N, C-alpha and C positions, 0 to 999 in steps of 0.2 A: 734384187731391190734397190730403188736410188738411194743414198744416205740422205737423212734429214739435215736442213740446214739448222743452226743455232736458234734461229728465231721460230723454226717450226717445233724444236724441241720446248722451248720455252711456253709457246703457247698449250701446247700437249700438257706440260705440266701445270700450267695454271687450270686448264679445265679439270683434271684430275684432283686438285685440292680446291677446288671452288665450294664443293659442298662443306668442307671443313672451315673455310674462310667465312662462309654464311653463319656458321652455327657459332664460331668464334665471335663475329661480329654481334650476334643477338645476345652472346652470353656477356659480351661487355656491356652492351647497352643496359642490359638488366640490371648489372652491378654498379652501372656509372662510370665504368672505366673509359679511356679514350680509345677511340677506333685504332685496329692494330695496322700495320704496313701491310702492304699485298707481299704475298710469298711469292718470291721470282726465282729462287734456286733450291735445289735439295738440301744443301747444308743449312739453311734456315729452318727446314723442316723438322730437324733434330729434337727441337725444343717445344714444338706444337703439340703432340699427343700429352705431354705432362701439362702443360698449359690448360688444355683443353679439359683433362680429367679434373684439373684444380677447379676450374670455373664450374664445371658440371656439378662438382661436389658443393661448390658454395652456392649454386643455384638452389640444388635439393635442400640444403640447410636453411636457407632462406625460406623457401616455399614452406617446409615443415613447419618453422618457426610462427611463419604467417598464419597457417591453418591452426597450430596450438593456440596462437592468442586468440583467434576467432572464436575458437571452439570455447574458450575460457571465458570470452566474454558472453558469448551466449549462455553458458552455465551460470554467469554469476546473476543474468536477469530470469533466471528460471527458478528463483528462489520465489516462495510462496508469499502471499499476502497473508499475515496471522491476524485474527480477531480473538481476544481471549476476554470472556464475560467473567469476570472475576465474583467469587461468592463472598459478598462483604454483608450477608444476611439482609435485611429489611432495607435495601437501598440499591444502589446503582454505581457501577464503576467497570470500565471497559478498556481495554488496551489494544490500540492498532499499531501493528509493525509493518511497513512496507518493505516491499523487496528491496529498496537501496538502504534500509536501516533506519528509516525515520521512526520514532516512537511519539504516539498520539494517545494523551490519556483522556478519555471522555468522562467526566465526573470521577469523583474519589470516595462516595460511600459515606455512611455516617462514622462519627467520631469512634464508636465503640468498635470498628472494624479496621483501626488503624494499624494493628500489628499484622492483620491478615493480608492487608493490602500492601504493605511494604515487604512483606514475605513473599507475595507473588511477584512484585517487581522485581525482587533481587533474584528469584528462582528464574526468572526471564532474561536476567543480565541488563536491567534498565538502570543506567547511572546518568541519565540525562534525557529531558523531554524537548521534542521538537514543538510541541504544542501540548498545551491544557486548555480543555473546553469545559466550561461548566454549562451544562445544559440550562439550568434555572437555579436559584438561590434557595433549596430546601435542604436542610441539614442531611438527608439521607442521600442526596447528590454531591455536595459541595463540602460535607462536613470536615473532609481532610485535604482540602485544597491548600490551606495555609500552610501546614505541615510539609506537604509536597513541595510546596514552593521553596521551603527553607531547607530541606534536604537534597532536592534535585535541581541542577541548574536546568533554566526553562527558558525557550527561545520565545516563546509568544504566549499569551494567555487571551482566549476567546470567551466573551461571556454575552449571554442573551441579552442584557441591558435591562434587564427587569430589575427596579429598585425596591427591594423589600425591607430594607433597614436592618437594625441589629447588629450587635457587636461583631458577629462571624463575618458578617459583608463588609462592614468597615474596616476590620482588621486586614482582610484579604485584599482589598483596594489598595490599603495603605502599604502593604508588603508589595505589591505590583509596581507602586510609585517608587517606593524606597531602593528596589533593585533595578528601577528604569527598565521594566520588561515591556516590551511592545504590547500594547492592550486593543483588542479587537471588540467592538460593540456592535453585534449583528444587527439590532435594531436600529440604533442611530444611524449605522453606516450603510443600512438599507442592502445588507448583503444576500437577502431571501432571492432566489433565482440567479444566483452567481454560482461560478464554478471554479474551483482551485485545483491546479495541477500540482500533484504531488510526487510528480516523476514516475519512471517506470511503467507508465499507462495507467497509474493509480489517480483517479479524479475524486474530490471532494465536493458535492453539491450541498448549498444551503437551501433549504427548502422553506424553513420557517425560523423565527416567526415573522410573519408579513405584516401583522397590525399589533398593537397594543392593547393587552386584555387586562382587567383588573385582577386576573388570576394568574399566580405565577407558573401554575402548571400550564395554562394555555397559553403562556409565553415561552415555553420550552423550544430549545433549539432543536430543529428535526434535521439529520443529516443523512446524505446518502453516499456512501463509499463504494466505488465499484472498480473492478478489475476486470476488463474483457466484458464478458456475458454475466459474470456475478456480482451482483450488487447485494450492499449491507444497508438496511434503512433503520436507524435510530430513532425512536420517537419520544424519548425524553419522558415526562408525564403528561404528554398532550391529552386532552379529553374532547368531549363532543364538540366544543366551537373550533379549535384548533385544527381538529381531524376534517371537520367539514370545509374549512379554509383550505387545507391542503389540497383536497379532492377538486376544487373548482381553480386552483391556482394554475399557473403555467409551467411547473415542475413535473418531471416523472417520478411518481415514487415507486413503481414496479421495482421490484427486488428478490433475489433469490433467499435472503436471509432477512428475517424480519425481528428486530429487538422490540417486543411487545411493550405497548406503551403502559405506563403507569403500573408497572409490577403484575399486571393481568388483571387489573381492576374492571368492571364490568362497562364503565364509560370509556374506556380507551381503544376497543376493538368493535368492530361490527361486521357483518356479511358483506355490506357495499364496501366497506374499507378494504375487505381481505380479496374481494373480486377484482378491485384495481391495482392492490400489491402483488396479487398473486405469487405468494411466498411459497417456498418448498419446505423452508426451516424457520420455526420461531424458537426464540430464547426468551424466557420468562426469568426475571431477577428478583428474587424475593425470599423473605427469611422463613425458615420452617416453623409453622404453627404461628404465625404473626396475628397481631391483634386486629387487623383489617380484613383478614379472609382471603387475602390474595394467594393464588390467582383466583378469581371469580368463577363460577361454574358456567356462569353465562358465555364469558371468554372463552372457556376451554371448550364449549360446544360449539363455538361458532369455527375456531380452529379445526375442530376435528369434521366439520360439515365441508370444510374447504381443502380438507385432505391434507394438511399440514403437519409436519412431524414436528412434535414439540419437546422442547429441553428445558429443565428448571433448575436454577443453581440452588434451591432449597433442598432438591432431591438427589441432583448428580454433581452438586459442588462446581468448581469453576469449569467453564465450558470454553474450549477451543476451536474455532473453525480455521482451516485453511484452504486457501484457493490458489490454483494456478491461472485464474481468469476463464476456465472451461468448465468445471467442476470443483465441488468444495468436500472436505471432509471434516467429519464433526468428531470431537473426542471430549468425553467419553462415548462409547458407542451407544446407541437407543437401547433401553430397555425393554 
């Protein structure tokens, strides 16, 4: 067999080490290292296996860390949207907690429920509010709003814009001004029909008030908060007039969870409304044995005909609804 020339030997060596060169070049590119020099003789090959092993280990560690970070991010966004309907007796107060940690308090209940309200907020770890929303200026809905502003740092106050007068409303507005808290007037700023992005796929739609009514109840802020296919419709104390305006308005009131209007009174809910909203779950906030007879049997019958599962704070206490945007879980379980 003829002896190979030195040039032929070099070409054979280069062909044999080409796969290693390619892998080395790829690994260096992934790690941002400068390209290697060409391997031209056996003596330089001695340090190649340890280097390749080191680079391979670095690639695997980097890839695993990337996968871990990605998985951690996904898990962070899988936290549920949690809505807690507080038992404040004959009144309303609801806390919305978004997956990203925002705290939105919708109404604060009557002054008589102050201790219960702050106990519930403390139990849920709430030490600040991103938004305080007062649906309308009736004591059973905003009676603790002044105390809330004085005890919890609040980023924004949202108000229906209905001027009822009286010392409670005057003191509340004065406190907002004193703390220089951004103040949103839904009526004056014509927010009905607009949407606010709360992050992580959660949206807040202002559906009403669209017009000014002489009634505080019919000037209630009506909100829809949604994540994925699960929506929550909050009706405040809306009665026949505002409910009719909502049905002919441009917004979409359909929601899986309905906060029943006006504590379940007979003028807050009817068959046509339920057919439009098509809820699966209804929550009624009212006081046990209240003097108004809430919830009214007419409303309960309408909910039953519509096949809606009903929860009541007077019978079951504080009610929590959690959703991942696909389904919802209500606690305590239905009796």
